N, C-alpha and C positions, 0 to 999 in steps of 0.2 A: 730564245724567242722562236715561236712556231712559224715555219714557212708554210703558209696555208696553200700556196700553189702546188704543194706536194700532197695535199689531201685529195684523194680521188673521190669522184662521184659515182654512185651506183644509181641509175634511174629506175624507179619502181612503178612508173606509170601503168605498165601493163598488168601489174598484180595489185599492189596495195592502192594504186591510183584508181583503177576501174572497179574494184570490188564493192564499193558502196554506192555506185551509180544506179544500179538496177537495169542498166542497158548492156546488151550483149553485142559487142562489135564483131563484125565479120572477121574471120580468121585472116583473110587476105589483107584487111586494113591493119590488123595487128602486126602481121609479118612486115608490111611496108614500114610501119613505125619502128620496129626493131632495126631494120636496115638503115632508116634515116638517122636514128640515134647512134648506131655504131659508126656510120659514115661521118658523123659530126665529130667523132673522137671520144664519145662517152666510153670509158674503159669497161664498165660492167653494167648489166641490166638484170632486172628481175622480170621475167616474161610470163609467168603464170603460176598456177596453183593446182595441187591435187585435192583441194577441198571439193566436197560433193557439190555438183552443179545445182542440185535442188535446194541446197542451203545457201550457196553463193553463185547465183546464175551467171554473173559476168565472167566467171572463170571457166565456163564451158568451152571446150575446144582447145584448152591449153596444150594438150599433147599433139593436136593437129598443127599448132604453131611449130612445135619442136620438129615435127616431121618435115616441114618445109625449109628448115634451116640447115646449113652445112655444119660439119663438125667444127670447122674453124670459128663459125659464128657462135656455136653452142659453147665453146670454150669461155666465152665472155658472158654467158647467160645463166641465171639462177632460177630454180623453181622451188616454190614453197611446199614443204612436206610436214606431216605431223606424226607419222607412224612408220615403222620399218616397211610395212606393206606398200605405203606410198613410194618409198625409195625404190623398192624392187620394181614396181609398175613403171615409174618414171624412167628408171635406168633401162628397162627393156625398150622404151621408146627412143632412147638416145640421150637422155639427160645425163650430165656428168657433174653438175654443180647443184647441191641440194641444201636448202635452208630449212633445217629442222627446228620447228618453232614450238615453244611451250611458254607458259606464263609463270612469272615469279609468284603470282598470287593464285591460290587454289580456286577462288571464286571465278576468276576470269578464265583459268584453264578449263574449268568445267563448262563454262558458257561457250568458249571458243572451240574446244577440242573434245569435250565430253568426258573428261577424266581428271583425276587429281594430278597436281604437278609431280608428285613422287612417281606416279605411274608412267608419266612421259619421260622422266629421268631414267627410270628403270629400263625402259625400252630403247634408250639411246644407243647402248653398245651394239644392239642388233642392227639399228639403222646405220651406224658408223661402218659396221662390217659389210653391209650391203653396198654402201657407197664405195668403200675401198675395193670391193670385189671387181668393180668395173673401172678401177683407176680414177675414181671421182674424188671430189672435195665435198666436205659437209660442214655446215656452220651450226653452232649452237646459237639459236636466236631466242633471247629472253624478252618476251612481251611484258608489259606492266612492270618494268624494272624500276620505276620511280613511284607511280601511283596506280591504284586499281579502281575502276569505276564502282565497284561494289564494296571493297574493304578499305579504301582510302590509301594513305601513304604506305609504301612498302619499305620494310627495314632493309637498309643496304647490306646488312650481314646476311640476309636471306639470298640476295643476289650473289654476293661473294661466295657463299656456301655452295650454290649450284655450279658456279664457274669452277670452283676448286674440287668438286665431287669427282672421284676417280672414274666414274661412269661417263663423264663428259670430257675427259682429259684428251681424247684423241680427235676431238673436233678441230678443224683447221682454223676456224675463226670464232670469235665471240661477238655476237651482235647484242647490244643493249638498246632496248626500244622504249622511248617515251611515248607510249601508246596514246595517251590522252593529251599530250602537249602541255602538261601542267608543270613540268620541271623548269627550274631556272638555271642560268649558267653556272653558278657556284656549285650547286649540288651535282650537276652533270660532270663538271671538271673533277670534283672530289671523288665521285664514284669511279670514273674511268682511271683516275690516278691510283686508286686503292685496289683495283682488280689485279690479281696475279695472272697475267696472260701466259706466262711460260712459253714464250715464242709464238703464240697464236696471234693472228691479226685481230685488232680491235676495231669494231664497226659501230657507228651510231645511227639508229633509225629514229628520227624525230618528227613529231607532228607540230603544226604551227598554230594550234588552237588558241593559245594565249599570246601569239605574236613573238615567241621566243625561238622559232625554228632555226634561223640562221645563227643567232647568238649561241644557242645551245650546241649547234654543230661545231662552231669554232671552239667552244669551251671543251667539247669532247676531244677535238684535235689537240688542244693544250694538254689534255689528260692522257694522250697516247693513241687516240683513234687515228687510223690512216685511211679510212673509207667512211663516207657518210651517204645516207640515202636521201633521195628527193624524187618528186614527181612533177611533171610538166604542169604549170599552172597551179601548183599546190593541190592538185586533185587527190581525193582519197579519204580514207578513214577505215575504221574497223566496224563491221556490221554487228559485232557482238560486244562492243564497248560503248555504252551510251556516253555521249559527250566527246567522242573522238572524231574530230573533223580533219581537214586536209593535211596531207604531208607538207613538209617544207618544200617550197618550190625549187625545182632543179635550176631554173633560170636564176633565182636569187642566190643559190649556193655557188653557182659558177661565177656570177658577177662578183661575189665576195671573195672567192678563192683565187680566181684568175689563173687556171691551169694554162700550160703553154699552148695547148691547141685552141684555146678560146680567142677568137677574133670577132670583131663586129659582124662579119659575114656569118660566122658560125652561130653566134647568138641570135641573129635575125632568123636563120633557118630554124633554130629551136623554138623561138617565139611563134613562128608560123606553124610549126608542127603542133605546138601546144594549143594554139587557137583552133586548129583543125579538129583535134581529138576532143577538145572541150565542146565544140559545136556539135560533134557527133553524139555526145552524151548529154547535151543540154545543161551544161554546167558553166558557171562563171569563173574566170581566172582569179586566183588569189595572189598571183605573183606581182610584187611591186616592180620588179625589174621588167617584166613584160609590159606593165602599164607605162613605165618610164620609156621603154623603147618605142612606144607609140605616141610619145609626147611631141610637142611642137618645138622642142629645143634642138633645132636642126644643126646647130654648130657643134653639138656633142657627137662624137664619132659612133657612139653606141645606139643612137636613135635611128630607127628604120626609116629610110627615105621615101618608101613607096606607100 
């Protein structure tokens, strides 16, 4: 039986959470949120992207965030990249954890990154070498691992083939993303169980479009994932994937998995942090846990008293 308390959360509010909002938060506001999340005990964060700011405006200033963080803080922070050049540029700024993203489906890879999936796979050895040159870690992140907004269902064998490709073998982690939030727990568990990780950490990035975010994250853990992604308030989505709405809410994932550091006080701090960032970008919370924490059931320790 899976011990869900051992499944770690990576909060992606500052990248996948913000990228669909159209709002650019001040760098100082984002740095403050990084430190709030780290202080709460969140073990890993995704803090920005090397995507072009003219295409994804909320990601402007990602490297300015990096410049304000200490090496110790950066050890727990990831930055999204899609090319070897991204890795080199981010590494020069101090980044040491790189999420190299490509899509299992060609149609989405062309929409999101501007090239075929094979081209992204072919470039990965160079990206891996650039990350290793600075003593960094690099993930293979497969978007549209379950369904594509343009081509529909993705053959699991396609995903397994990319993971098993020798050109991706030296990635430290494998991230499988339910970009559209259309997967169901059975297929998530089955895909994770069937992927040959060969010692690499398995990570699930799920969206909650169809209400399956938490269930799919737990199913991924049943299949071998040890890290799951979430964003405060369920914020986020992919600007290049029609129908991709918010991430699974970090608050919901934490309430479901109950890691050792989660106390009612920590949850309250995270709910407040989520409310603050959502107000800054004029978005509504999708987190059921955050809603519950603001309920009138005051006899329940997890309800916020103020």
